[in-house]
Predicted model as a PDB file, atoms N, CA, C, CB and O in Angstrom, pLDDT in the B-factor column:
MODEL        1                                                                  
ATOM      1  N   MET A   1       0.824  -1.102  -0.007  1.00 60.00           N  
ATOM      2  CA  MET A   1      -0.057   0.020  -0.001  1.00 60.00           C  
ATOM      3  C   MET A   1       0.927   1.234  -0.090  1.00 60.00           C  
ATOM      4  CB  MET A   1      -1.027   0.043   1.318  1.00 60.00           C  
ATOM      5  O   MET A   1       1.977   1.270   0.552  1.00 60.00           O  
ATOM      6  N   SER A   2       0.522   2.193  -0.906  1.00 69.00           N  
ATOM      7  CA  SER A   2       1.346   3.384  -0.935  1.00 69.00           C  
ATOM      8  C   SER A   2       0.763   4.549   0.032  1.00 69.00           C  
ATOM      9  CB  SER A   2       1.437   3.885  -2.438  1.00 69.00           C  
ATOM     10  O   SER A   2      -0.372   4.563   0.509  1.00 69.00           O  
ATOM     11  N   THR A   3       1.701   5.450   0.206  1.00 70.00           N  
ATOM     12  CA  THR A   3       1.225   6.594   1.120  1.00 70.00           C  
ATOM     13  C   THR A   3       1.223   7.856   0.276  1.00 70.00           C  
ATOM     14  CB  THR A   3       2.190   6.797   2.443  1.00 70.00           C  
ATOM     15  O   THR A   3       2.177   8.108  -0.460  1.00 70.00           O  
ATOM     16  N   GLU A   4       0.147   8.667   0.373  1.00 71.00           N  
ATOM     17  CA  GLU A   4       0.010   9.841  -0.405  1.00 71.00           C  
ATOM     18  C   GLU A   4      -0.048  11.048   0.584  1.00 71.00           C  
ATOM     19  CB  GLU A   4      -1.260   9.750  -1.324  1.00 71.00           C  
ATOM     20  O   GLU A   4      -0.728  10.948   1.605  1.00 71.00           O  
ATOM     21  N   VAL A   5       0.584  12.078   0.329  1.00 74.00           N  
ATOM     22  CA  VAL A   5       0.603  13.281   1.244  1.00 74.00           C  
ATOM     23  C   VAL A   5       0.166  14.449   0.306  1.00 74.00           C  
ATOM     24  CB  VAL A   5       2.131  13.555   1.952  1.00 74.00           C  
ATOM     25  O   VAL A   5       0.664  14.489  -0.819  1.00 74.00           O  
ATOM     26  N   GLY A   6      -0.689  15.359   0.673  1.00 76.00           N  
ATOM     27  CA  GLY A   6      -1.109  16.490  -0.008  1.00 76.00           C  
ATOM     28  C   GLY A   6      -0.798  17.847   0.680  1.00 76.00           C  
ATOM     29  O   GLY A   6      -0.738  17.946   1.906  1.00 76.00           O  
ATOM     30  N   GLY A   7      -0.620  18.793  -0.091  1.00 80.00           N  
ATOM     31  CA  GLY A   7      -0.346  20.186   0.386  1.00 80.00           C  
ATOM     32  C   GLY A   7       0.734  20.917  -0.338  1.00 80.00           C  
ATOM     33  O   GLY A   7       0.907  20.714  -1.540  1.00 80.00           O  
ATOM     34  N   MET A   8       1.443  21.730   0.312  1.00 82.00           N  
ATOM     35  CA  MET A   8       2.484  22.610  -0.220  1.00 82.00           C  
ATOM     36  C   MET A   8       3.598  22.752   0.677  1.00 82.00           C  
ATOM     37  CB  MET A   8       1.969  23.921  -0.521  1.00 82.00           C  
ATOM     38  O   MET A   8       3.435  22.715   1.896  1.00 82.00           O  
ATOM     39  N   ILE A   9       4.766  22.919   0.116  1.00 82.00           N  
ATOM     40  CA  ILE A   9       6.017  23.423   0.908  1.00 82.00           C  
ATOM     41  C   ILE A   9       5.999  24.937   0.639  1.00 82.00           C  
ATOM     42  CB  ILE A   9       7.514  22.704   0.395  1.00 82.00           C  
ATOM     43  O   ILE A   9       5.836  25.412  -0.484  1.00 82.00           O  
ATOM     44  N   GLU A  10       6.170  25.616   1.696  1.00 82.00           N  
ATOM     45  CA  GLU A  10       6.359  27.069   1.619  1.00 82.00           C  
ATOM     46  C   GLU A  10       7.765  27.527   2.096  1.00 82.00           C  
ATOM     47  CB  GLU A  10       5.282  27.762   2.458  1.00 82.00           C  
ATOM     48  O   GLU A  10       8.487  26.821   2.799  1.00 82.00           O  
ATOM     49  N   CYS A  11       8.094  28.772   1.654  1.00 81.00           N  
ATOM     50  CA  CYS A  11       9.366  29.335   2.194  1.00 81.00           C  
ATOM     51  C   CYS A  11       9.096  30.859   2.440  1.00 81.00           C  
ATOM     52  CB  CYS A  11      10.634  29.097   1.149  1.00 81.00           C  
ATOM     53  O   CYS A  11       8.108  31.438   1.986  1.00 81.00           O  
ATOM     54  N   ARG A  12      10.067  31.456   3.203  1.00 79.00           N  
ATOM     55  CA  ARG A  12      10.000  32.914   3.502  1.00 79.00           C  
ATOM     56  C   ARG A  12      11.215  33.461   2.978  1.00 79.00           C  
ATOM     57  CB  ARG A  12       9.847  33.256   5.010  1.00 79.00           C  
ATOM     58  O   ARG A  12      12.192  33.555   3.721  1.00 79.00           O  
ATOM     59  N   PRO A  13      11.276  33.887   1.605  1.00 78.00           N  
ATOM     60  CA  PRO A  13      12.424  34.281   1.108  1.00 78.00           C  
ATOM     61  C   PRO A  13      12.983  35.668   1.661  1.00 78.00           C  
ATOM     62  CB  PRO A  13      12.245  34.288  -0.273  1.00 78.00           C  
ATOM     63  O   PRO A  13      14.192  35.892   1.617  1.00 78.00           O  
ATOM     64  N   GLY A  14      12.129  36.545   2.154  1.00 74.00           N  
ATOM     65  CA  GLY A  14      12.540  37.859   2.640  1.00 74.00           C  
ATOM     66  C   GLY A  14      13.112  37.685   4.107  1.00 74.00           C  
ATOM     67  O   GLY A  14      13.833  38.579   4.552  1.00 74.00           O  
ATOM     68  N   ALA A  15      12.818  36.563   4.882  1.00 70.00           N  
ATOM     69  CA  ALA A  15      13.181  36.532   6.241  1.00 70.00           C  
ATOM     70  C   ALA A  15      14.624  36.611   6.580  1.00 70.00           C  
ATOM     71  CB  ALA A  15      12.675  35.399   6.786  1.00 70.00           C  
ATOM     72  O   ALA A  15      15.004  37.132   7.629  1.00 70.00           O  
ATOM     73  N   ARG A  16      15.479  36.071   5.652  1.00 71.00           N  
ATOM     74  CA  ARG A  16      16.882  36.106   5.814  1.00 71.00           C  
ATOM     75  C   ARG A  16      17.444  37.494   5.667  1.00 71.00           C  
ATOM     76  CB  ARG A  16      17.509  35.201   4.862  1.00 71.00           C  
ATOM     77  O   ARG A  16      18.411  37.875   6.325  1.00 71.00           O  
ATOM     78  N   LEU A  17      16.798  38.259   4.765  1.00 74.00           N  
ATOM     79  CA  LEU A  17      17.281  39.603   4.459  1.00 74.00           C  
ATOM     80  C   LEU A  17      16.798  40.633   5.372  1.00 74.00           C  
ATOM     81  CB  LEU A  17      16.917  39.981   3.124  1.00 74.00           C  
ATOM     82  O   LEU A  17      17.584  41.484   5.790  1.00 74.00           O  
ATOM     83  N   TRP A  18      15.405  40.625   5.762  1.00 72.00           N  
ATOM     84  CA  TRP A  18      14.830  41.697   6.563  1.00 72.00           C  
ATOM     85  C   TRP A  18      14.329  41.216   7.936  1.00 72.00           C  
ATOM     86  CB  TRP A  18      13.692  42.339   5.801  1.00 72.00           C  
ATOM     87  O   TRP A  18      13.765  42.029   8.668  1.00 72.00           O  
ATOM     88  N   GLY A  19      14.502  39.934   8.330  1.00 72.00           N  
ATOM     89  CA  GLY A  19      14.131  39.388   9.516  1.00 72.00           C  
ATOM     90  C   GLY A  19      12.667  38.737   9.436  1.00 72.00           C  
ATOM     91  O   GLY A  19      11.934  39.079   8.508  1.00 72.00           O  
ATOM     92  N   PRO A  20      12.267  37.894  10.298  1.00 69.00           N  
ATOM     93  CA  PRO A  20      10.992  37.207  10.155  1.00 69.00           C  
ATOM     94  C   PRO A  20       9.796  38.069  10.500  1.00 69.00           C  
ATOM     95  CB  PRO A  20      10.979  35.995  11.004  1.00 69.00           C  
ATOM     96  O   PRO A  20       8.663  37.683  10.214  1.00 69.00           O  
ATOM     97  N   GLY A  21      10.012  39.205  11.096  1.00 72.00           N  
ATOM     98  CA  GLY A  21       8.923  40.106  11.514  1.00 72.00           C  
ATOM     99  C   GLY A  21       8.559  41.106  10.462  1.00 72.00           C  
ATOM    100  O   GLY A  21       7.547  41.799  10.569  1.00 72.00           O  
ATOM    101  N   ASP A  22       9.412  41.186   9.406  1.00 73.00           N  
ATOM    102  CA  ASP A  22       9.156  42.275   8.348  1.00 73.00           C  
ATOM    103  C   ASP A  22       7.979  41.873   7.404  1.00 73.00           C  
ATOM    104  CB  ASP A  22      10.494  42.526   7.451  1.00 73.00           C  
ATOM    105  O   ASP A  22       7.807  40.694   7.094  1.00 73.00           O  
ATOM    106  N   GLU A  23       7.211  42.829   6.975  1.00 70.00           N  
ATOM    107  CA  GLU A  23       5.999  42.521   6.235  1.00 70.00           C  
ATOM    108  C   GLU A  23       6.269  41.905   4.874  1.00 70.00           C  
ATOM    109  CB  GLU A  23       5.186  43.758   6.067  1.00 70.00           C  
ATOM    110  O   GLU A  23       5.367  41.310   4.285  1.00 70.00           O  
ATOM    111  N   ASP A  24       7.506  42.030   4.348  1.00 71.00           N  
ATOM    112  CA  ASP A  24       7.922  41.315   3.106  1.00 71.00           C  
ATOM    113  C   ASP A  24       8.485  40.065   3.271  1.00 71.00           C  
ATOM    114  CB  ASP A  24       8.828  42.032   2.382  1.00 71.00           C  
ATOM    115  O   ASP A  24       8.970  39.512   2.283  1.00 71.00           O  
ATOM    116  N   SER A  25       8.505  39.465   4.468  1.00 73.00           N  
ATOM    117  CA  SER A  25       9.063  38.197   4.650  1.00 73.00           C  
ATOM    118  C   SER A  25       7.999  37.106   4.961  1.00 73.00           C  
ATOM    119  CB  SER A  25      10.069  38.280   5.727  1.00 73.00           C  
ATOM    120  O   SER A  25       8.265  36.100   5.619  1.00 73.00           O  
ATOM    121  N   GLY A  26       6.789  37.376   4.445  1.00 76.00           N  
ATOM    122  CA  GLY A  26       5.707  36.304   4.599  1.00 76.00           C  
ATOM    123  C   GLY A  26       5.909  35.124   3.812  1.00 76.00           C  
ATOM    124  O   GLY A  26       6.752  35.090   2.916  1.00 76.00           O  
ATOM    125  N   TRP A  27       5.093  34.052   4.137  1.00 79.00           N  
ATOM    126  CA  TRP A  27       5.282  32.791   3.514  1.00 79.00           C  
ATOM    127  C   TRP A  27       4.801  32.804   2.061  1.00 79.00           C  
ATOM    128  CB  TRP A  27       4.577  31.734   4.297  1.00 79.00           C  
ATOM    129  O   TRP A  27       3.768  33.406   1.768  1.00 79.00           O  
ATOM    130  N   ARG A  28       5.505  32.174   1.174  1.00 81.00           N  
ATOM    131  CA  ARG A  28       5.175  31.982  -0.174  1.00 81.00           C  
ATOM    132  C   ARG A  28       5.186  30.559  -0.599  1.00 81.00           C  
ATOM    133  CB  ARG A  28       6.052  32.732  -0.985  1.00 81.00           C  
ATOM    134  O   ARG A  28       6.108  29.815  -0.268  1.00 81.00           O  
ATOM    135  N   ALA A  29       4.124  30.138  -1.368  1.00 82.00           N  
ATOM    136  CA  ALA A  29       4.126  28.765  -1.874  1.00 82.00           C  
ATOM    137  C   ALA A  29       5.273  28.524  -2.645  1.00 82.00           C  
ATOM    138  CB  ALA A  29       2.962  28.453  -2.662  1.00 82.00           C  
ATOM    139  O   ALA A  29       5.628  29.376  -3.459  1.00 82.00           O  
ATOM    140  N   ALA A  30       5.959  27.384  -2.487  1.00 84.00           N  
ATOM    141  CA  ALA A  30       7.174  27.033  -3.226  1.00 84.00           C  
ATOM    142  C   ALA A  30       7.061  25.748  -4.096  1.00 84.00           C  
ATOM    143  CB  ALA A  30       8.301  26.864  -2.242  1.00 84.00           C  
ATOM    144  O   ALA A  30       7.523  25.752  -5.237  1.00 84.00           O  
ATOM    145  N   ILE A  31       6.484  24.702  -3.600  1.00 85.00           N  
ATOM    146  CA  ILE A  31       6.418  23.504  -4.295  1.00 85.00           C  
ATOM    147  C   ILE A  31       5.157  22.730  -3.849  1.00 85.00           C  
ATOM    148  CB  ILE A  31       7.689  22.714  -4.080  1.00 85.00           C  
ATOM    149  O   ILE A  31       4.900  22.617  -2.650  1.00 85.00           O  
ATOM    150  N   ASP A  32       4.376  22.202  -4.797  1.00 86.00           N  
ATOM    151  CA  ASP A  32       3.269  21.230  -4.491  1.00 86.00           C  
ATOM    152  C   ASP A  32       3.755  19.915  -4.099  1.00 86.00           C  
ATOM    153  CB  ASP A  32       2.364  21.049  -5.652  1.00 86.00           C  
ATOM    154  O   ASP A  32       4.654  19.387  -4.753  1.00 86.00           O  
ATOM    155  N   LEU A  33       3.240  19.343  -3.088  1.00 81.00           N  
ATOM    156  CA  LEU A  33       3.641  18.033  -2.683  1.00 81.00           C  
ATOM    157  C   LEU A  33       3.178  16.945  -3.631  1.00 81.00           C  
ATOM    158  CB  LEU A  33       3.139  17.765  -1.333  1.00 81.00           C  
ATOM    159  O   LEU A  33       3.553  15.779  -3.502  1.00 81.00           O  
ATOM    160  N   PHE A  34       2.400  17.327  -4.534  1.00 81.00           N  
ATOM    161  CA  PHE A  34       1.995  16.347  -5.580  1.00 81.00           C  
ATOM    162  C   PHE A  34       3.130  15.710  -6.280  1.00 81.00           C  
ATOM    163  CB  PHE A  34       1.138  16.991  -6.595  1.00 81.00           C  
ATOM    164  O   PHE A  34       3.123  14.543  -6.670  1.00 81.00           O  
ATOM    165  N   LEU A  35       4.160  16.592  -6.423  1.00 80.00           N  
ATOM    166  CA  LEU A  35       5.422  16.163  -7.100  1.00 80.00           C  
ATOM    167  C   LEU A  35       6.180  14.993  -6.398  1.00 80.00           C  
ATOM    168  CB  LEU A  35       6.367  17.366  -7.192  1.00 80.00           C  
ATOM    169  O   LEU A  35       6.885  14.203  -7.025  1.00 80.00           O  
ATOM    170  N   LEU A  36       5.982  14.941  -5.058  1.00 73.00           N  
ATOM    171  CA  LEU A  36       6.598  13.830  -4.292  1.00 73.00           C  
ATOM    172  C   LEU A  36       5.768  12.575  -4.248  1.00 73.00           C  
ATOM    173  CB  LEU A  36       6.865  14.262  -2.892  1.00 73.00           C  
ATOM    174  O   LEU A  36       6.231  11.548  -3.753  1.00 73.00           O  
ATOM    175  N   ASN A  37       4.502  12.633  -4.774  1.00 71.00           N  
ATOM    176  CA  ASN A  37       3.711  11.438  -4.716  1.00 71.00           C  
ATOM    177  C   ASN A  37       3.909  10.601  -6.034  1.00 71.00           C  
ATOM    178  CB  ASN A  37       2.209  11.813  -4.494  1.00 71.00           C  
ATOM    179  O   ASN A  37       3.341   9.523  -6.209  1.00 71.00           O  
ATOM    180  N   ASN A  38       4.722  11.154  -6.904  1.00 71.00           N  
ATOM    181  CA  ASN A  38       4.983  10.455  -8.143  1.00 71.00           C  
ATOM    182  C   ASN A  38       6.072   9.379  -7.962  1.00 71.00           C  
ATOM    183  CB  ASN A  38       5.393  11.453  -9.225  1.00 71.00           C  
ATOM    184  O   ASN A  38       7.234   9.722  -7.747  1.00 71.00           O  
ATOM    185  N   GLY A  39       5.695   8.019  -8.050  1.00 70.00           N  
ATOM    186  CA  GLY A  39       6.611   6.957  -7.746  1.00 70.00           C  
ATOM    187  C   GLY A  39       6.970   6.684  -6.366  1.00 70.00           C  
ATOM    188  O   GLY A  39       7.995   6.056  -6.102  1.00 70.00           O  
ATOM    189  N   ASN A  40       6.112   7.161  -5.389  1.00 69.00           N  
ATOM    190  CA  ASN A  40       6.367   6.888  -3.940  1.00 69.00           C  
ATOM    191  C   ASN A  40       7.714   7.241  -3.501  1.00 69.00           C  
ATOM    192  CB  ASN A  40       6.151   5.471  -3.621  1.00 69.00           C  
ATOM    193  O   ASN A  40       8.548   6.384  -3.205  1.00 69.00           O  
ATOM    194  N   ALA A  41       7.947   8.593  -3.454  1.00 75.00           N  
ATOM    195  CA  ALA A  41       9.245   9.188  -3.043  1.00 75.00           C  
ATOM    196  C   ALA A  41       9.232   9.022  -1.542  1.00 75.00           C  
ATOM    197  CB  ALA A  41       9.430  10.754  -3.500  1.00 75.00           C  
ATOM    198  O   ALA A  41       9.024  10.023  -0.855  1.00 75.00           O  
ATOM    199  N   TYR A  42       9.429   7.874  -0.983  1.00 76.00           N  
ATOM    200  CA  TYR A  42       9.412   7.703   0.557  1.00 76.00           C  
ATOM    201  C   TYR A  42      10.673   8.278   1.209  1.00 76.00           C  
ATOM    202  CB  TYR A  42       9.301   6.157   0.960  1.00 76.00           C  
ATOM    203  O   TYR A  42      10.632   8.588   2.400  1.00 76.00           O  
ATOM    204  N   ASP A  43      11.773   8.433   0.503  1.00 78.00           N  
ATOM    205  CA  ASP A  43      12.855   9.120   1.147  1.00 78.00           C  
ATOM    206  C   ASP A  43      12.648  10.584   1.356  1.00 78.00           C  
ATOM    207  CB  ASP A  43      14.049   8.928   0.394  1.00 78.00           C  
ATOM    208  O   ASP A  43      13.096  11.162   2.346  1.00 78.00           O  
ATOM    209  N   ALA A  44      11.949  11.193   0.393  1.00 78.00           N  
ATOM    210  CA  ALA A  44      11.563  12.551   0.586  1.00 78.00           C  
ATOM    211  C   ALA A  44      10.527  12.902   1.623  1.00 78.00           C  
ATOM    212  CB  ALA A  44      11.122  13.015  -0.605  1.00 78.00           C  
ATOM    213  O   ALA A  44      10.578  13.910   2.328  1.00 78.00           O  
ATOM    214  N   LEU A  45       9.517  11.919   1.657  1.00 77.00           N  
ATOM    215  CA  LEU A  45       8.480  12.022   2.613  1.00 77.00           C  
ATOM    216  C   LEU A  45       9.061  11.799   4.101  1.00 77.00           C  
ATOM    217  CB  LEU A  45       7.363  10.980   2.252  1.00 77.00           C  
ATOM    218  O   LEU A  45       8.681  12.463   5.066  1.00 77.00           O  
ATOM    219  N   ALA A  46       9.992  10.819   4.159  1.00 79.00           N  
ATOM    220  CA  ALA A  46      10.653  10.439   5.462  1.00 79.00           C  
ATOM    221  C   ALA A  46      11.417  11.691   5.987  1.00 79.00           C  
ATOM    222  CB  ALA A  46      11.682   9.167   5.267  1.00 79.00           C  
ATOM    223  O   ALA A  46      11.279  12.083   7.146  1.00 79.00           O  
ATOM    224  N   CYS A  47      12.235  12.306   5.071  1.00 78.00           N  
ATOM    225  CA  CYS A  47      12.978  13.343   5.492  1.00 78.00           C  
ATOM    226  C   CYS A  47      12.291  14.628   5.913  1.00 78.00           C  
ATOM    227  CB  CYS A  47      13.833  13.588   4.531  1.00 78.00           C  
ATOM    228  O   CYS A  47      12.730  15.352   6.807  1.00 78.00           O  
ATOM    229  N   LEU A  48      11.147  14.880   5.190  1.00 78.00           N  
ATOM    230  CA  LEU A  48      10.305  16.071   5.481  1.00 78.00           C  
ATOM    231  C   LEU A  48       9.353  15.885   6.628  1.00 78.00           C  
ATOM    232  CB  LEU A  48       9.514  16.448   4.274  1.00 78.00           C  
ATOM    233  O   LEU A  48       9.224  16.763   7.481  1.00 78.00           O  
ATOM    234  N   PHE A  49       8.633  14.669   6.665  1.00 77.00           N  
ATOM    235  CA  PHE A  49       7.567  14.533   7.600  1.00 77.00           C  
ATOM    236  C   PHE A  49       7.738  13.345   8.483  1.00 77.00           C  
ATOM    237  CB  PHE A  49       6.291  14.457   6.902  1.00 77.00           C  
ATOM    238  O   PHE A  49       6.915  13.160   9.379  1.00 77.00           O  
ATOM    239  N   GLY A  50       8.733  12.525   8.310  1.00 77.00           N  
ATOM    240  CA  GLY A  50       8.679  11.281   9.123  1.00 77.00           C  
ATOM    241  C   GLY A  50       7.796  10.117   8.608  1.00 77.00           C  
ATOM    242  O   GLY A  50       7.668   9.087   9.270  1.00 77.00           O  
ATOM    243  N   ILE A  51       7.181  10.304   7.398  1.00 75.00           N  
ATOM    244  CA  ILE A  51       6.365   9.272   6.891  1.00 75.00           C  
ATOM    245  C   ILE A  51       7.141   8.159   6.325  1.00 75.00           C  
ATOM    246  CB  ILE A  51       5.470   9.787   5.911  1.00 75.00           C  
ATOM    247  O   ILE A  51       8.033   8.413   5.515  1.00 75.00           O  
ATOM    248  N   ARG A  52       6.867   6.863   6.701  1.00 77.00           N  
ATOM    249  CA  ARG A  52       7.585   5.685   6.123  1.00 77.00           C  
ATOM    250  C   ARG A  52       9.029   5.843   6.362  1.00 77.00           C  
ATOM    251  CB  ARG A  52       7.323   5.517   4.610  1.00 77.00           C  
ATOM    252  O   ARG A  52       9.827   5.616   5.453  1.00 77.00           O  
ATOM    253  N   ASN A  53       9.451   6.259   7.658  1.00 76.00           N  
ATOM    254  CA  ASN A  53      10.857   6.615   7.860  1.00 76.00           C  
ATOM    255  C   ASN A  53      11.624   5.320   8.208  1.00 76.00           C  
ATOM    256  CB  ASN A  53      11.016   7.712   9.007  1.00 76.00           C  
ATOM    257  O   ASN A  53      11.849   5.090   9.396  1.00 76.00           O  
ATOM    258  N   SER A  54      12.024   4.496   7.296  1.00 79.00           N  
ATOM    259  CA  SER A  54      12.771   3.368   7.525  1.00 79.00           C  
ATOM    260  C   SER A  54      14.216   3.768   7.279  1.00 79.00           C  
ATOM    261  CB  SER A  54      12.306   2.212   6.664  1.00 79.00           C  
ATOM    262  O   SER A  54      15.113   2.939   7.431  1.00 79.00           O  
ATOM    263  N   PHE A  55      14.460   4.985   6.912  1.00 76.00           N  
ATOM    264  CA  PHE A  55      15.861   5.456   6.722  1.00 76.00           C  
ATOM    265  C   PHE A  55      16.616   5.999   7.969  1.00 76.00           C  
ATOM    266  CB  PHE A  55      15.847   6.531   5.702  1.00 76.00           C  
ATOM    267  O   PHE A  55      17.843   6.094   8.003  1.00 76.00           O  
ATOM    268  N   GLY A  56      15.791   6.351   8.994  1.00 80.00           N  
ATOM    269  CA  GLY A  56      16.351   6.967  10.202  1.00 80.00           C  
ATOM    270  C   GLY A  56      16.500   8.406  10.176  1.00 80.00           C  
ATOM    271  O   GLY A  56      17.127   8.980  11.066  1.00 80.00           O  
ATOM    272  N   PHE A  57      15.889   9.113   9.080  1.00 76.00           N  
ATOM    273  CA  PHE A  57      16.097  10.592   9.028  1.00 76.00           C  
ATOM    274  C   PHE A  57      15.329  11.248  10.219  1.00 76.00           C  
ATOM    275  CB  PHE A  57      15.584  11.199   7.613  1.00 76.00           C  
ATOM    276  O   PHE A  57      14.306  10.739  10.676  1.00 76.00           O  
ATOM    277  N   ARG A  58      15.871  12.396  10.695  1.00 79.00           N  
ATOM    278  CA  ARG A  58      15.222  13.244  11.609  1.00 79.00           C  
ATOM    279  C   ARG A  58      14.362  14.169  10.843  1.00 79.00           C  
ATOM    280  CB  ARG A  58      16.190  13.974  12.468  1.00 79.00           C  
ATOM    281  O   ARG A  58      14.886  15.061  10.176  1.00 79.00           O  
ATOM    282  N   ALA A  59      13.068  14.020  10.889  1.00 75.00           N  
ATOM    283  CA  ALA A  59      12.094  14.688   9.989  1.00 75.00           C  
ATOM    284  C   ALA A  59      12.127  16.242  10.285  1.00 75.00           C  
ATOM    285  CB  ALA A  59      10.591  14.076  10.212  1.00 75.00           C  
ATOM    286  O   ALA A  59      12.152  16.682  11.435  1.00 75.00           O  
ATOM    287  N   LEU A  60      12.125  16.988   9.225  1.00 70.00           N  
ATOM    288  CA  LEU A  60      12.312  18.482   9.277  1.00 70.00           C  
ATOM    289  C   LEU A  60      10.991  19.156   9.721  1.00 70.00           C  
ATOM    290  CB  LEU A  60      12.765  19.054   7.843  1.00 70.00           C  
ATOM    291  O   LEU A  60      11.033  20.166  10.423  1.00 70.00           O  
ATOM    292  N   ALA A  61       9.811  18.607   9.317  1.00 69.00           N  
ATOM    293  CA  ALA A  61       8.583  19.246   9.516  1.00 69.00           C  
ATOM    294  C   ALA A  61       7.554  18.318  10.252  1.00 69.00           C  
ATOM    295  CB  ALA A  61       8.061  19.703   8.185  1.00 69.00           C  
ATOM    296  O   ALA A  61       6.350  18.525  10.101  1.00 69.00           O  
ATOM    297  N   GLN A  62       7.981  17.368  10.991  1.00 67.00           N  
ATOM    298  CA  GLN A  62       7.174  16.412  11.655  1.00 67.00           C  
ATOM    299  C   GLN A  62       6.226  17.102  12.767  1.00 67.00           C  
ATOM    300  CB  GLN A  62       8.115  15.340  12.283  1.00 67.00           C  
ATOM    301  O   GLN A  62       6.672  17.825  13.658  1.00 67.00           O  
ATOM    302  N   ASP A  63       4.916  16.799  12.607  1.00 67.00           N  
ATOM    303  CA  ASP A  63       3.884  17.226  13.594  1.00 67.00           C  
ATOM    304  C   ASP A  63       3.695  18.778  13.500  1.00 67.00           C  
ATOM    305  CB  ASP A  63       4.316  16.794  15.091  1.00 67.00           C  
ATOM    306  O   ASP A  63       3.097  19.283  14.450  1.00 67.00           O  
ATOM    307  N   ARG A  64       4.072  19.528  12.596  1.00 69.00           N  
ATOM    308  CA  ARG A  64       3.927  20.852  12.486  1.00 69.00           C  
ATOM    309  C   ARG A  64       2.438  21.352  12.279  1.00 69.00           C  
ATOM    310  CB  ARG A  64       4.779  21.256  11.429  1.00 69.00           C  
ATOM    311  O   ARG A  64       1.987  22.347  12.847  1.00 69.00           O  
ATOM    312  N   GLY A  65       1.776  20.612  11.468  1.00 70.00           N  
ATOM    313  CA  GLY A  65       0.358  20.894  11.107  1.00 70.00           C  
ATOM    314  C   GLY A  65       0.302  22.247  10.210  1.00 70.00           C  
ATOM    315  O   GLY A  65       1.299  22.710   9.657  1.00 70.00           O  
ATOM    316  N   PHE A  66      -0.869  22.764  10.146  1.00 73.00           N  
ATOM    317  CA  PHE A  66      -1.120  23.937   9.276  1.00 73.00           C  
ATOM    318  C   PHE A  66      -0.816  25.229  10.068  1.00 73.00           C  
ATOM    319  CB  PHE A  66      -2.621  23.942   8.750  1.00 73.00           C  
ATOM    320  O   PHE A  66      -1.419  25.557  11.090  1.00 73.00           O  
ATOM    321  N   PRO A  67       0.200  25.940   9.475  1.00 73.00           N  
ATOM    322  CA  PRO A  67       0.626  27.132  10.179  1.00 73.00           C  
ATOM    323  C   PRO A  67      -0.380  28.309  10.220  1.00 73.00           C  
ATOM    324  CB  PRO A  67       1.866  27.596   9.565  1.00 73.00           C  
ATOM    325  O   PRO A  67      -1.089  28.515   9.235  1.00 73.00           O  
ATOM    326  N   GLY A  68      -0.464  29.031  11.242  1.00 76.00           N  
ATOM    327  CA  GLY A  68      -1.420  30.184  11.303  1.00 76.00           C  
ATOM    328  C   GLY A  68      -1.170  31.308  10.342  1.00 76.00           C  
ATOM    329  O   GLY A  68      -2.052  32.071   9.949  1.00 76.00           O  
ATOM    330  N   ASP A  69       0.144  31.363   9.975  1.00 75.00           N  
ATOM    331  CA  ASP A  69       0.529  32.498   9.011  1.00 75.00           C  
ATOM    332  C   ASP A  69       0.822  31.898   7.604  1.00 75.00           C  
ATOM    333  CB  ASP A  69       1.856  33.315   9.553  1.00 75.00           C  
ATOM    334  O   ASP A  69       1.728  32.386   6.929  1.00 75.00           O  
ATOM    335  N   ALA A  70       0.136  30.933   7.178  1.00 76.00           N  
ATOM    336  CA  ALA A  70       0.302  30.381   5.935  1.00 76.00           C  
ATOM    337  C   ALA A  70      -0.093  31.290   4.818  1.00 76.00           C  
ATOM    338  CB  ALA A  70      -0.410  29.182   5.873  1.00 76.00           C  
ATOM    339  O   ALA A  70      -1.033  32.069   4.977  1.00 76.00           O  
ATOM    340  N   SER A  71       0.613  31.232   3.626  1.00 76.00           N  
ATOM    341  CA  SER A  71       0.359  32.029   2.481  1.00 76.00           C  
ATOM    342  C   SER A  71      -1.145  32.010   2.001  1.00 76.00           C  
ATOM    343  CB  SER A  71       1.264  31.560   1.389  1.00 76.00           C  
ATOM    344  O   SER A  71      -1.878  31.063   2.285  1.00 76.00           O  
ATOM    345  N   LYS A  72      -1.572  33.085   1.266  1.00 80.00           N  
ATOM    346  CA  LYS A  72      -2.927  32.887   0.684  1.00 80.00           C  
ATOM    347  C   LYS A  72      -3.059  31.731  -0.256  1.00 80.00           C  
ATOM    348  CB  LYS A  72      -3.341  34.098  -0.035  1.00 80.00           C  
ATOM    349  O   LYS A  72      -4.112  31.096  -0.312  1.00 80.00           O  
ATOM    350  N   THR A  73      -1.949  31.420  -1.049  1.00 79.00           N  
ATOM    351  CA  THR A  73      -2.031  30.287  -2.007  1.00 79.00           C  
ATOM    352  C   THR A  73      -2.391  29.034  -1.289  1.00 79.00           C  
ATOM    353  CB  THR A  73      -0.710  30.085  -2.762  1.00 79.00           C  
ATOM    354  O   THR A  73      -3.297  28.299  -1.681  1.00 79.00           O  
ATOM    355  N   LEU A  74      -1.627  28.787  -0.170  1.00 75.00           N  
ATOM    356  CA  LEU A  74      -1.904  27.502   0.525  1.00 75.00           C  
ATOM    357  C   LEU A  74      -3.271  27.450   1.205  1.00 75.00           C  
ATOM    358  CB  LEU A  74      -0.833  27.243   1.568  1.00 75.00           C  
ATOM    359  O   LEU A  74      -3.902  26.395   1.277  1.00 75.00           O  
ATOM    360  N   ARG A  75      -3.729  28.629   1.714  1.00 80.00           N  
ATOM    361  CA  ARG A  75      -5.125  28.606   2.342  1.00 80.00           C  
ATOM    362  C   ARG A  75      -6.118  28.362   1.305  1.00 80.00           C  
ATOM    363  CB  ARG A  75      -5.485  29.933   3.075  1.00 80.00           C  
ATOM    364  O   ARG A  75      -7.112  27.687   1.573  1.00 80.00           O  
ATOM    365  N   ALA A  76      -5.919  28.903   0.019  1.00 82.00           N  
ATOM    366  CA  ALA A  76      -6.899  28.551  -1.058  1.00 82.00           C  
ATOM    367  C   ALA A  76      -6.904  27.115  -1.424  1.00 82.00           C  
ATOM    368  CB  ALA A  76      -6.627  29.334  -2.291  1.00 82.00           C  
ATOM    369  O   ALA A  76      -7.958  26.603  -1.803  1.00 82.00           O  
ATOM    370  N   GLU A  77      -5.856  26.452  -1.345  1.00 73.00           N  
ATOM    371  CA  GLU A  77      -5.774  25.057  -1.663  1.00 73.00           C  
ATOM    372  C   GLU A  77      -6.561  24.251  -0.608  1.00 73.00           C  
ATOM    373  CB  GLU A  77      -4.295  24.604  -1.735  1.00 73.00           C  
ATOM    374  O   GLU A  77      -6.623  23.024  -0.689  1.00 73.00           O  
TER     375      GLU A  77                                                      
ENDMDL                                                                          
END                                                                             
């Protein structure tokens, strides 16, 4: 049985330049997770979310859920 994850990965391109509190450092949609569902990319899902983590990766975004300050693009999805 395969595992499918939906959603988006976001980034804050201005946060490094102006700091996380600056109005121009908001979250922006970067990549749709649909691209990781092609061919069961379990190594990517394990690294990002801890899903099917038989590799021993420390997940980058495990249990984070939906952020309160998500971009408009993500909220629309």
